[in-house]
C-alpha atoms as one frame of an Amber mdcrd trajectory, in Angstrom:
protein
 -12.130  26.362   0.434  -9.487  26.763  -2.252  -5.933  25.583  -1.509  -3.570
  28.340  -0.451  -1.048  27.376  -3.116  -1.517  25.927  -6.586   1.118  25.341
  -9.255   0.999  25.627 -13.038  -1.172  23.400 -15.231  -3.280  21.958 -12.413
  -6.550  20.245 -13.361  -9.205  20.008 -10.656 -12.482  18.416 -11.714 -15.906
  19.161 -10.290 -16.920  18.607  -6.669 -13.402  18.220  -5.285 -13.336  19.346
  -1.654 -10.305  20.820   0.095  -9.525  21.473   3.725  -7.324  24.330   4.882
  -3.696  24.924   3.893  -3.481  22.542   0.943  -0.412  22.967  -1.280  -0.561
  21.668  -4.859   2.458  21.418  -7.183   2.662  21.655 -10.967   0.893  19.367
 -13.471  -1.402  17.760 -10.896  -4.701  16.092 -11.843  -7.398  15.652  -9.195
 -10.473  13.805 -10.415 -14.092  14.557  -9.625 -15.381  14.206  -6.084 -12.009
  13.658  -4.411 -11.939  14.673  -0.750  -8.742  16.231   0.605  -8.224  17.173
   4.252  -6.303  19.970   5.954  -2.567  20.629   5.612  -2.060  18.278   2.672
   0.945  18.613   0.345   0.479  17.305  -3.206   3.717  17.445  -5.182   4.317
  17.766  -8.930   2.736  15.390 -11.476   0.500  13.618  -8.960  -2.759  11.992
 -10.103  -5.497  11.490  -7.507  -8.832   9.745  -8.032  -8.022   7.998 -11.315
 -10.625   5.450 -12.348  -9.032   2.050 -13.090  -8.992   0.617 -16.576  -8.811
  -3.091 -17.292  -7.209  -5.235 -19.946  -9.527  -7.307 -22.153  -8.276 -10.505
 -20.519  -8.257  -9.163 -16.953  -9.690 -11.437 -14.249 -11.225  -8.385 -12.565
 -14.844  -7.643 -13.311 -15.801  -4.181 -14.468 -16.811  -2.411 -11.261 -18.180
   0.609 -13.084 -17.622   4.111 -11.742 -15.898   3.856  -8.367 -16.388   6.314
  -5.484 -13.889   9.166  -5.132 -10.535   8.954  -3.371 -10.212  10.318   0.159
  -6.982  11.907   1.416  -6.784  12.546   5.160  -5.375  15.622   6.851  -1.622
  16.053   7.105  -0.810  13.747   4.189   2.063  14.275   1.779   1.739  12.832
  -1.731   5.109  12.625  -3.481   6.030  13.537  -7.030   4.488  11.420  -9.824
   2.492   9.229  -7.453  -0.883   7.858  -8.559  -3.758   7.284  -6.154  -6.777
   5.605  -7.681 -10.462   6.159  -7.061 -11.931   4.510  -3.957  -8.577   4.617
  -2.160  -8.636   6.036   1.355  -5.604   7.466   3.145  -5.837   8.194   6.867
  -4.339  11.263   8.476  -0.584  11.897   8.265   0.127   9.244   5.646   3.349
   9.918   3.734   3.457   8.712   0.132   6.889   9.044  -1.469   7.666   9.730
  -5.136   6.471   7.315  -7.839   4.228   5.240  -5.576   1.015   3.658  -6.858
  -2.003   3.044  -4.627  -4.782   1.199  -6.391  -8.562   1.169  -6.004 -10.242
  -0.098  -2.837  -7.072   0.330  -0.799  -7.245   1.657   2.744  -4.138   2.964
   4.538  -4.164   3.779   8.248  -2.900   6.992   9.815   0.798   7.672  10.105
   1.877   5.006   7.625   4.802   5.600   5.261   4.552   4.362   1.668   8.052
   4.517   0.207   9.410   5.491  -3.179   8.143   3.321  -6.015   5.955   1.161
  -3.773   2.999  -0.503  -5.481  -0.083  -1.396  -3.442  -2.472  -3.306  -5.666
  -6.267  -3.333  -5.512  -8.295  -4.462  -2.498  -5.573  -4.188   0.137  -5.636
  -2.896   3.688  -2.639  -1.381   5.473  -2.863  -0.515   9.164  -1.575   2.409
  11.190   2.047   3.507  11.567   3.386   0.883   9.208   6.385   1.356   6.926
   6.557   0.102   3.349  10.025   0.815   1.995  11.351   1.556  -1.494  10.093
  -0.606  -4.384   8.256  -3.204  -2.328   5.241  -4.820  -3.979   2.000  -5.500
  -2.114  -0.103  -7.870  -4.176  -3.884  -7.577  -4.530  -6.105  -8.876  -1.714
  -3.430  -8.506   0.962  -3.952  -7.379   4.543  -1.193  -5.655   6.510  -1.768
  -4.792  10.158  -0.481  -2.016  12.400   3.234  -1.296  12.922   4.192  -3.582
  10.039   7.622  -3.192   8.413   8.192  -4.172   4.771  11.792  -3.686   3.602
  12.914  -2.624   0.098  12.165  -4.909  -2.857   9.958  -7.349  -0.937   7.620
  -9.248  -3.291   4.255 -10.626  -2.222   2.229 -12.900  -4.501  -1.360 -14.120
  -4.877  -1.451 -16.695  -7.703   0.014 -20.175  -7.189  -0.964 -21.115 -10.741
   1.071 -18.366 -12.409  -1.799 -17.327 -14.697  -2.477 -20.850 -16.003  -5.678
 -22.945 -15.715  -9.172 -21.893 -14.730  -8.618 -23.480 -11.334  -6.615 -20.448
 -10.278  -9.733 -18.271 -10.190 -10.888 -20.092  -7.041  -7.628 -19.652  -5.193
  -6.428 -16.069  -5.550  -5.306 -14.943  -2.137  -2.934 -12.200  -1.027  -0.693
 -12.307   2.002  -1.486 -11.360   5.586   1.033  -9.640   7.838  -0.412  -9.205
  11.312   0.423  -6.425  13.775   4.139  -5.917  14.241   5.137  -8.337  11.483
   8.383  -7.586   9.637   9.803  -8.695   6.290  13.453  -8.158   5.315  14.797
  -6.900   1.991  14.277  -8.991  -1.164  12.139 -11.607   0.592   9.355 -13.301
  -1.378   6.075 -14.328   0.237   3.969 -16.972  -1.537   0.178 -16.634  -1.950
  -2.048 -16.822   1.090   0.741 -17.052   3.632   0.288 -15.454   7.051   2.980
 -13.763   9.094   1.523 -13.737  12.576   1.929 -11.021  15.215   5.552  -9.857
  15.500   6.768 -12.627  13.216   9.858 -11.757  11.186  11.280 -12.858   7.842
  15.010 -12.514   7.193  16.289 -10.761   4.072  16.287 -12.849   0.899  14.022
 -15.560   2.298  11.277 -17.446   0.436   8.232 -17.898   2.654   6.310 -21.062
   1.722   4.575 -21.627   5.088   2.910 -19.398   7.659   5.262 -17.686  10.107
   4.347 -18.094  13.761   4.081 -15.213  16.187   7.414 -13.859  17.463   9.449
 -16.265  15.330  12.232 -15.296  12.914  12.442 -17.450   9.792  15.309 -17.561
   7.334  16.283 -19.216   4.072  14.776 -20.653   0.896  12.425 -22.162   1.809
  12.257 -20.177   5.038  12.549 -22.178   8.260  12.562 -21.339  11.942  15.835
 -19.710  12.962  15.177 -18.269  16.405  12.683 -16.360  18.516  12.476 -12.627
  17.865  14.631 -10.964  20.562  12.630  -9.511  23.427  14.262  -6.127  22.839
  12.713  -5.962  19.341   9.107  -6.589  20.364   6.685  -3.678  20.032   6.069
  -3.460  23.767   9.740  -2.593  24.267  10.033   0.114  21.648
């Protein structure tokens, strides 16, 4: 079924499928095979289903032609966002302007991806999480359900900072388990785990795993106090 509304200069390649009541803005590109559910809003200048390209010195192997992107029902894709091939968005995901969602990323239903957020390749984000403006989710990360990532949070996956062949064995993103929260401008080092309902204060540098229901603070981040009972998910 064709979308009920389509702007100017829209390019839709072959075998794209649409649900009902899809609204497409101006200058949108939707690549071949993309699947789009019902009641989806795609704003101006969006690109969906882009195949990744790689630099000559990239550590990523050439994966060839990736499967199409899948956009669930009720999603909104903000202006100038890019969603790569083999990305899957669950129902009612909101992607704000200028966000980038790379290949092999899965985002659970009801999650908000804020303005300018970058989610790199091979990440998983759970349901009803919130990734706020300009946060960076490094490749190979795993975020659970009801996770909160504040503006300008940086996650990392390379302790060797692009030097030595040894680094190829140790690439590892971060894990934020269900209910985990990270405050603004915090930095999380490679492979670190924020356990269920753990919290990181704004501006902190996380060099060790954060235990469940603990709030850490500082650089390097250390235990500050238990997360208040009133802030736990069961009491929301």
